[in-house]
C-alpha positions, 0 to 999 in steps of 0.5 A: 373243737367246740361246736354249738347247735342253733335251731331255726324255729321260724322263717316268717312271722306266721310260721308253723310252731310245732317245728319249733317245739320238736327242736326244743324237745328233740333237737339237742340245741343250744340256741332257738332262733325265731326269724320273723320279720319281713320287709313291710312287717316293721311298718305294719307293726308301727301302725299298731303301735300308734294305736296302742303303745303296748303293741307293735310286736309279733302277734304270734309271740305269746303263742310261740314263747307259751309253747317253747319256754318250758322246754327252753328253760328246762334245757338251758336253751337260749332264744333269739328273736326279731319278734320285737318288731316295732316294739322290742321292749314291750315284747320283752316285758310281755315275754317276761309276764309269760315266764312268771305265769309259767313259773320261771322267775330266774330268766333274764330277758333283753330287748335290743333297741336302736333300730328306730331311726326315724328321727335320724332319717327325718333330719337328712334328705337321704335318697331313696334306692328303689326310685327317683326321689328322697325320703323328705319328698314322701312327706307326712306319708312316712310312718317308719324308718328302721335300720338293719342292726348287726349281731353285736348287740345281740351277742352282748346281751348274750354275754351279759347273761340273757336267756332270751334276746328280743330284737326289732329290726336286725339283719336275718343272718345277724340273729344266727351270727350273734350266738356264734360270736358269744360262744366262740368270742370271735372279734368283731373284725375277724371278717373271715369268721364273721363271713363264714357265720353269715353263710350259716345264718343265711342258710338257716334264716328261712326255716323250712325252706332248706329242709325242702319247703319251697324247694319241693317241685314235683315230679322233678324235685320230690320231697317227702313228709312236707306236712310234717316239715322239720326245721333245720339245725345248724352245727357250727364249729368255732372255725366257722365250718357248718353242717346242716341237719334236722331232727331225726324222723321229721318231714323234709330233707337236707340235701346238697340241692336244698342247701344250694338253692337256699344259699343263692336265695335273695342274694344279688351278688354272691361275692358281695353280700352286704350285711351290717357286720360284714360284706360276706363272700359266698363264691368260695363256698363248698357243699357236701353231703356227708350223710343222710340229712347232713350237709357240711358247708365250708369256704365262706369269707368276708371283708370289712363292712360299708360305712352305711346301714340299710334302712327300711322306710314304711310309708302310706303308698296308695289304696287298693280296691278289689272285687272277685266273682265266679263263673262255672259251667258251659261258657264260663270263659266267655261269661268271665270275659264279659264280666270283665268287659263290663266293669272295665266299661262301668269304671270309665263311665263313672269316672273312678279315679284310679292311677292303675287297673288290673283285669284278671281271669284267675288261673288263666291269665292273672300272672303272666298276661294273655300273651304268655298264659295260652290255654288250649282247652276252655276251663269249666270254671273261672274267677275274675278279679278286678284290682285298682290303685287309688289316692283315697279309700272312697275310690277304692271302694267303688272298684269292689262295688262295681264287680259286685253288681255283676250279681244281677247286672252282669252275665248269668250265673256269677256267684261268690263275689268278694270285695275289699279296699285297704291302705297300702303300706309300701317300703323303700330303702335309704342308706344311713351312716352307721354312726347314727344308729345307736343300738342298746341293750335293755333288760326287763325284770321277770 
């Protein structure tokens, strides 16, 4: 039975680069996949593209490509990534420029476009899933609408000879499923195989999470070598069976427990994990340790996909103003609480127009509130944080300014004041009839 080896080179946009180099250098892999696109990343990338039409792709694209292209080209490792973000064609052109500068003139680079469905969404009045309202009610605050594309266009690009495939918004498991479809010739209506491939893709998509990152929780779940964490390799058979492993000698661990945690990560209903290509069923998955850092995964299933695609809609939600300052030494807690009381009253006196305000003592009650976060011993140091949501930047700036004035107008000994005011890009979801998204493969000359 044929087997392919897929390395996971990144689990988010700012992920480490050296584990991907290690995979290319020592992992004996056939494919290297970089999953770099979070929920809000496309909307932020669209903002960058509006300012400069040559941008809008992942800011680490050049650094990653320069690090791995020489190894991948020498070993015929194919690269699949969603680092195209809001501008896959520009990312492909930049990658071609990098390839030329490194002397690799024979590489075939493909961009997958068609996930930008802003026009299609604008023509309808699609209901928003997270809160009451429709996309039209967001008005001119909408800056992007990107559909989660499936694996088929990526697989088509690989079958057309692409060495590097760069997408925008695609489902995370689809980046890994596409090489399986291409390598094994899986039919796009073989729901069982597509379900198994989606299990594999979901396990691999977050890179270091399945090799012990995020899993680690000392002393209950100790993981060695996290500073040298190795990223996972999926050995996938043409029957969809998977073995998860990593480069020998790299840090971290692949165990049944790390795989089980990742299997359920961000999954609402394990029996109906809705993807563009298939509705995957994880309920019969079996996990078995078969050796050191080797875990076999079997039993995934799937059914026909829905008639819609999820679309992430980026929009300008509000502005956030923030200020912080620290107090240390005897009485630090009392001075921190007094500082918060002062700012709370000052914001009322000066009539700062905020729809929401938070007053936190970081390390004391900033996560779960004062009722849950009970501290029997008074800390030697505290840092206060005041944040507020406003409708415009001017009001957001005033929040941080009031915290800064505590230097000379508040309790003794305040230091390390910091403030910021920023626009908030939020994401909402709608469901778009899948026929309105029209993915295309475009090759870029090196």
